[in-house]
N, C-alpha and C positions, 0 to 999 in steps of 0.2 A: 441596229447597233453597228457602228463602223468596225472595220477589221482591227484597228489598233486598240480600241476600247474593249472589243471582245477578247483579244489576246491578254490584255491587262487584267480583265475580270477573271478569266480562266486561271491566270497565274496566281491571282489573289486567293481564289477558292482552293487551289492545290496546295499552296504553301501556308495558308492561314493557320492550319492546325499546328504546324511546326513553329511558326512565329508565336502563337498563343502559348505553346508549351515553354518556349524560351522566356517569354515575358512572365509566365506564371512562376518561374523559379526565382522568387525574390529571396534575398537573404533572410534567414530566420533570426529573430531577436530571441533573447533568453525568455522573455515572458511568453512569446508565442510558442516556443518549444515546450515550455511547461504546460501550456493549454492543450497542445496536441497530445502530450504524454498522458495528461489527466483524462482526456476524452477517450483514449484508445486502450488504456492499461487494463488487462484482464484481472490483475490483482485488485485494482480499485473497483472494477465492476463486481467482483465477488464480494468485496467489503460492502458495497452499496446494497447488494442482494441480502447480506446478513442483516442490514437494517430492516428490510422488508420482512425477513423471517421473524425478527424480534417483534415487529409490529403485528404480524399475524398471531404470534403467541400472546400478545397483550389482548387482542380482540377475543381470542379463545378464552382467556381468563375472565374477561368481562362477561362473556356469554354465560358463565357458570352462575351468575346472580339471578338469571331469569328462569322461568319454569321450563322444565325439560319434559318433552312429550315423547312417549313411546307407544307403539301400537304393535299388536300381535294377533295373527290370524292362524288358527290351528284346525286340523281335522283329525278325528279319532274314529276308527272303526273297530267295534267290538266283535268278538267271535260269535256272540249271540246276544239277543236283546236282554236287558236286565229284567228280572222278574221278582215278584214278591209272593212267597208261598205261605199259605195258612193251612195247617194240618186239616186234612179232610176235604179240602177244596182244591180245584185246579189252579196252577200258577197264574198269576196276574202280571201282565207286562207293565213295567213302570217307566220305560225309556226306550229310545230308538237305538238301533244298531249303529247308525251313522250319526256322528255328533260334530257339529261345526261351532267354532267359538271365535269371537272377535273381541279382544280386550285392548282398551286404550287407557294409559296411565299418565297422569300429569303430576310431576313432582316439583315442589317449590321449597328450596332450602329456606329455613327461618333463622336458625342459629347454628353456626359451625365452629364456634370458639375462635373466630377471627381468621379461619383458614382461607375463606374466599376473599376477604378484603386484603389480607396480606399477600395472597397469591396474585391478585391483580396488581398490587403495588410492586411486587417483585418483578412481574412481567414488564411493567412500565419502566422500572429502573433498567431492565435489560435492553430496552429500546435506546435509552440514553447511553448505556455502555457501548452498544453497537455503533452509535453515532460518533462517539469519541474514538473508537477503534478505527472507524472510517477516516477520521481526521488524522490519526496517527499514521495510517497507511499513506494518506495523501502527502503528508509532510515528508515521509521517508522517500517517496517517489520524487518529490520536488528536489530534495537534496541530491538524489542520484542524477537527475537531469542537469542540475547545476554543475556537479562534479564532471559529468560527461561533456558538458558544454565548454567549461574551462579547459578540460583535458584536450579537446580538439584544438582549441586556440593555441595552447602551449605547444602541441605537436606540430602545428603549422609553423610556429616560430622556430622550432627545432629544425624543421626542414629548411627554413630560410637561413638559419645560422649555418647549417651544413653546406648549403648551396653557395653561400657567400664565401665560406672558408675554402671550398673547392675552387671557386672562381679566382680568389686571391692567390691560391697556391698554383693554379695553372699559369697565371700571369708571372709569378715568381719563377716557375719552371721555364717559361719562355725566355726570361732574362738569363737564367742560369745556363740554358743551352747556348745562348749567344755568347756568354762569357767563356763557356767551355770550348766553343769553336775558335774563339780568339786566343785560347790558351791562358786565360786569366784565372781559371779555377781548375783544380784537379778533377779527375773522373769520379772519385768517391764523393765529392760534394754534390755532383749532379745525381749520382745514384741515391744519395740520401734524400734529395728532393723528390725523386721518382718514387721511392718507397713511401714517403709521407703522402704523396699524391694518391697512391693506391689506397692508403689507409683512409684518406678523406673521402674517396669514392665509396668505400664500404660504409663509412659513417653516414653518408647521404642515403644509401640504400636502407640502412637500419632506421634512419629518421623517417623515411617515407613509409616503411612498414609500420612503424609506430603510429604514424598519422592514419594509415588505413585501419589499424586496430581501434584507434580512438573514434574514428568515424563509425565503425561497425557497432561499437558500444552505444554511441549516440543514437544511431538508427534503430537499434534494438529497443531502446527505451521509448522511442517514438513510434514503435510498431511499423517501421518502414523496411524496405528491402535492405539487406546488409550492404549492398553495393550502390545504394541510392546516393546521388550527389549531395554533398553537404556544403551549403553556403551559409556562413554565419555573419550577422550584422554587427555583433559586439566586438570589442577589442579588449585585450588585457589592460586593465587600468587600475589605478590606485585611488580609492575614495576613503578618506580618513573616517575612522569610527570613533565617535566622541564619548560614548557612554562608559561608565566605570563598571567594575565587576559587581558591585553591590546592586546597582540598578538592573544589570543583566540577570542576576540571580533572583531578584524579586519578580521580574517579569516571567522567568521560567517557572517559579513556584505557582504563579497565578495562571499561566497559560498552558502548561504542558498537558496534552491530552492523556498521557499515561497517568499523571497524578489525579486528574479528574475521574478517570476510570477506576483508579484504586480507591478513591473516596466513595464512589458509587458501590464498589465491591463490598465495602464495610456495611453500607445500608442494606445491600442485598443479603448479606450474611445474617443481619439482624432480622430481616423479614423471614428468612428461612427458619430461624430459631423460633419465631412466633408461630409459624405454620406447624412446626414440630410440637410446640406446646399446646396447640389446639386439640391434639388428641387426648389431652387430660380432661377436656370438657365434654358434656353431652352434646350430641348432634340432633337438632330438632328440624323436622321437615313436615310438610303437608302433602298428602297424596289424595288425588281424585281418580277413582276408577270407574270407567264406563264399560259395560260388558253386554254383548249380544250373543244369543245362543239359538241353535235350531238344528233340524235334521236335514236342511237343505243348504247349499252354498250361500244363499241369500241371508242366512242366520235370522230367519223370520219366525222363530219359535217352532213348536211341534205340538202334536195333539196331546202329548204328555205334559207339556209345559207351554201353554199358550202365551205366557208373558215372556216375550223374547228378549227384553232388555232390562238392565238393572244398573244402578250406580251407587257409589258410596264415597264418603270422605273420611280420611283417617289422619290423625295427628300421630306422628311416629317420633319417639325419642330413643336414640341409640347411645349407649354409654358403655365404653369398654372399661369395666371396673377393675380388671386384673389381667395383666399380660406379662407377669414376671419382670416388670421393669423395662420392657421393650420401649415404650413411649418415653419414659423418663430418661433412659440412657440416650435416646435419640435427641432429646432436648439438650443434654449435656454435650453431645457431639456437635450440635449446631452452634452452641456457645463457644466451643473450642475453635470453630471456623471463624467466628467473629474475632477472636483474639488473634488468629493467624492473619486475617485481613488487615487488622490494625497494625500489626508488626510489618506486614508487607508494604503498607503505605509509608511507614517511617523509613524503611529501607529504600523505597523508591525515591523519597525526598532526598535522602543522603546521596543516592546515585545521581540525581539530577543536579544537585549542587556541585558534585565532583565533575560531572560532565561539562557544566557551564564553565567552571574554573579552568579546566583543561583546554576547552575550546577558546576561551578568552586569552589564556597565556600563549597558545599557538598563534592566535591572531596578532598579538603584540610582537611575538618573535618574528613572524613573517613580515610585519611592518618594519621592524628594524633591519631585517635582511634586505629589504628593498633599498633602503637608504645606503647601506654598505655596498650593495651590488651596483648601484648607480655610480658611486665614486670609483669603484674598481673598474667598471666598464669604461669610464672616461679615461682612466690611466692606461688601460690595456689598449684602447684604440690609439692613443697617442704613442704608446710604446711601439706598437706594430708599425705605425706610419714612420717613425724615426728610424727603426731598423731597416725598413724597406729602402728608405732614402740612403742610409749608410751603406747598404749592400750595393746599391746602384753605383755608389762612389767607391766601392771596394774597400770600405773601412769597417765592414762587418761581414761575417760569414753566413753561410746558409743556415748553420745551426742557430745563430742569433735570430734569424728571420723565422725559422720554424718554431723556435721556443716562444717567440713573441706571438705567433699565430695561435699556438696552443693556448697561451694565456688569454688571448682575445676570445677564442671560442669558448673557453671555460667561463670567462666573465659574461659573455652574452648568454650562455646557457644558464648560469646562475641568476642573471637578471630576470630572464623570462620565467624561470622556475619560481623565483621569489614572488613575482607578480601573480603567477598561477596559484601558488600556495596561499597567498594572502586572500585571493578571492574565494578559494575553496574553504579556507579557515573561516571567512566571514559567513559563508553559506552554512557551515557546520555550527557556528555560534547561533545563527538564526534558528536552526533546527533545535539546538539545545534549549533555546528560549521558547520553543513552541510556536515559531513563526515560519511563514513561507516566503 
């Protein structure tokens, strides 16, 4: 390899990681930001684990339908061998001092008054509830990311507004100094400009701090370093929303995960009531017992009882016929929870309707504010331009220019704020409708 090529190759190897790092910092779109937040969120991971927990609970409830096997191994040592005594005769040994016993029991439920079936259905509903809770958590996180994303964009515009205002004021200050040196304006006019210049510098510092805070919030949601660089691909924009309030409300009532979970809660309460009522019925089960005995650990019998094994099958019926109303009042308690769940659903429906209407009205208000802010901004820009020209021709004072600049900064701030509020209101309406 020639010297020039070798040098270029070494240069490439040394600086390639830095070039790669720079190339890799592509601006984040809103959709990509949401993906990153969903992948890394510990809250969402916990909600996902809650689904697994509910699924394990369902499997445990299903296993109760099948035979349950228990085994027991025991050892008993007596103080002396058991004997049988007949008057007038010496005692006769009838058992060993060391006794080993191995018992295996198989239990199969036959009838439980619906407790097993409803217990399984209850656990299966719990899985569905956990899934809708996961979806609710996901939608909440998406809304937070959207708010943070638009928050960074509007903070960037605020820095831009403050920077341009400061730049314009510095230019005006330069002109005012020239006029003062020529004796065309008094000292207090120049001082007024310098005071306003200091104020604008403070405004810029405040805007930059606001931007850093907004970026930190954004990085926190994406589980990045607080001081990580934030480059966003989107811009504050206005996209008309065509649907009416009725359509939005209908979609919310159909899609909101909170309402789906509340409806499932009613079904779960009804299953719990049936489980409580199962105690009013007899419980029937089959038992199979297999037993081995002996005087050695191998439980192979003894000289007193050479038949080391035995088995039996039992049908068992258990029925609690009197418990002073404990079961009955438990049923009443469960039915009361059903009523509560039904009322909670109605309250949730009312809350969703109110939330959708509030979000919809805020969206329409923000939409109107954008139109007004656009007109005001055009007028403020023209007003500032005219006053600057008039000042240069000494037909306006510094006060006129400073007032015009204040109006322009306010108009720019209101415009970008209106755009940000519109996009945030759109995101909140999407969340109110159960969409991401």
